[in-house]
C-alpha positions in Angstrom: 83.0 179.4 -74.0 84.1 182.8 -72.9 86.8 181.4 -70.7 89.5 181.3 -73.4 89.2 177.6 -74.4 87.7 178.2 -77.8 90.3 180.9 -78.6 93.1 178.5 -77.6 91.7 175.8 -79.9 91.3 178.2 -82.8 94.9 179.3 -82.4 96.2 175.7 -82.5 96.6 175.2 -78.7 95.1 172.5 -76.6 93.2 174.2 -73.7 94.4 173.0 -70.4 95.1 173.6 -66.8 98.1 173.2 -64.5 98.3 172.8 -60.8 100.9 174.1 -58.4 100.2 171.9 -55.4 101.9 173.3 -52.3 102.3 171.4 -49.0 102.1 173.1 -45.6 105.9 174.0 -45.8 105.5 175.6 -49.2 107.1 172.8 -51.2 105.7 171.9 -54.6 104.4 168.5 -55.8 106.1 167.1 -58.9 105.5 163.8 -60.6 107.9 161.8 -62.8 106.2 161.1 -66.2 105.6 157.4 -67.0 105.5 158.0 -70.8 108.9 159.5 -71.3 112.3 158.0 -70.5 114.6 159.6 -68.0 113.9 162.0 -65.2 111.1 164.1 -66.6 109.3 165.7 -63.7 106.4 168.1 -63.9 103.5 169.6 -61.9 100.1 168.0 -62.6 98.4 169.3 -65.8 95.8 168.2 -68.3 93.2 169.2 -70.8 89.9 170.9 -70.3 87.0 168.8 -71.5 84.3 170.5 -73.6 81.7 172.1 -71.3 84.1 172.0 -68.3 85.4 175.2 -66.6 89.1 175.5 -65.9 88.4 175.2 -62.2 86.5 172.0 -62.7 89.2 170.6 -64.9 91.9 171.4 -62.3 90.0 169.6 -59.6 89.4 166.6 -61.9 93.1 166.5 -63.0 94.3 166.6 -59.4 92.2 163.5 -58.7 93.2 161.8 -61.9 96.9 162.4 -61.7 97.7 162.7 -57.9 94.8 160.5 -56.7 93.5 162.9 -54.2 90.9 165.6 -53.7 92.5 166.9 -50.5 93.3 170.5 -51.6 91.9 173.9 -51.6 92.4 176.5 -54.4 94.4 179.5 -53.3 94.7 181.4 -56.5 94.0 181.2 -60.3 96.4 182.7 -62.8 95.2 186.1 -64.2 95.7 185.0 -67.8 96.5 181.9 -69.8 100.1 180.7 -70.1 101.2 178.7 -73.1 104.0 176.5 -74.4 104.8 174.8 -77.7 105.8 171.2 -77.9 108.5 169.8 -80.3 106.7 168.5 -83.4 107.5 164.8 -82.7 105.8 165.0 -79.3 102.8 166.9 -80.8 102.3 164.2 -83.4 102.5 161.4 -80.8 100.3 163.1 -78.2 97.7 164.8 -80.3 98.2 163.4 -83.8 99.4 166.9 -84.9 96.1 168.6 -83.9 97.8 171.0 -81.5 101.1 172.8 -81.5 101.1 173.2 -77.7 99.0 174.0 -74.8 97.4 177.2 -73.4 96.8 176.7 -69.7 95.0 178.3 -66.8 97.1 177.6 -63.7 95.9 177.1 -60.1 97.8 177.3 -56.9 96.4 174.8 -54.4 97.2 174.0 -50.8 97.4 170.3 -50.1 95.3 169.6 -47.0 96.0 165.9 -46.6 99.0 163.8 -45.7 101.5 162.1 -48.0 99.5 158.9 -47.5 96.6 160.6 -49.3 98.6 160.7 -52.6 98.0 157.7 -54.7 99.6 157.6 -58.2 97.9 154.2 -59.1 94.9 156.0 -60.7 92.8 154.7 -63.5 95.2 156.1 -66.2 98.5 156.8 -64.2 100.7 159.5 -65.6 103.4 159.5 -62.9 105.5 156.6 -61.6 107.1 158.6 -58.7 106.5 161.9 -56.9 108.3 164.2 -54.5 108.0 167.7 -52.9 110.6 170.2 -54.1 111.4 173.9 -53.5 109.6 176.1 -56.0 112.9 177.7 -57.0 114.1 174.2 -58.3 111.2 173.8 -60.7 112.9 175.4 -63.8 115.8 172.9 -63.3 113.8 169.8 -63.4 111.2 170.6 -66.2 111.7 169.7 -69.8 113.3 172.6 -71.7 110.2 173.4 -73.8 108.1 174.1 -70.7 110.8 176.1 -68.8 109.4 179.5 -69.8 105.9 178.6 -68.8 107.2 177.4 -65.4 109.0 180.7 -64.9 105.7 182.4 -65.6 103.9 180.2 -63.1 106.5 181.1 -60.5 106.1 184.8 -61.2 102.3 184.5 -61.1 102.2 182.8 -57.7 105.2 184.5 -56.1 103.2 186.1 -53.4 101.7 182.7 -52.4 105.0 180.8 -52.6 106.9 183.3 -50.6 110.6 183.9 -50.4 113.2 181.1 -51.2 
């Protein structure tokens, strides 16, 4: 593929996508991860399947993690953003195959209502969700993803707007 996924794999990164889902007021959707104890919140994200474009993966991940397809894509990150996971997490998640993820990010506008969000999907990843101010994202994310989230905020600053 010429979209960067094979390069990511070759460099030891799992190719993936991330979604900054914005409501009509500009707040950002975050979900609390089921598989980690504590208050581990994040924006939806996931891997790109072989033969799938990043855009297709983002729309699929939105459906799989948030339980809705009620969104329109506003923007796509210019490049790929990456993070490395602590080795214990990498061994558990990917059996040591990847050292982190390289992701293409998408800003999306949620076009539904809160009733359209359904976390009880086929393989749920979140057990709770909320809308938060974009500026609060770095404070709620696990430390190893903080730099990536700062990059996402910078990438989509014009869409998010002030505050």
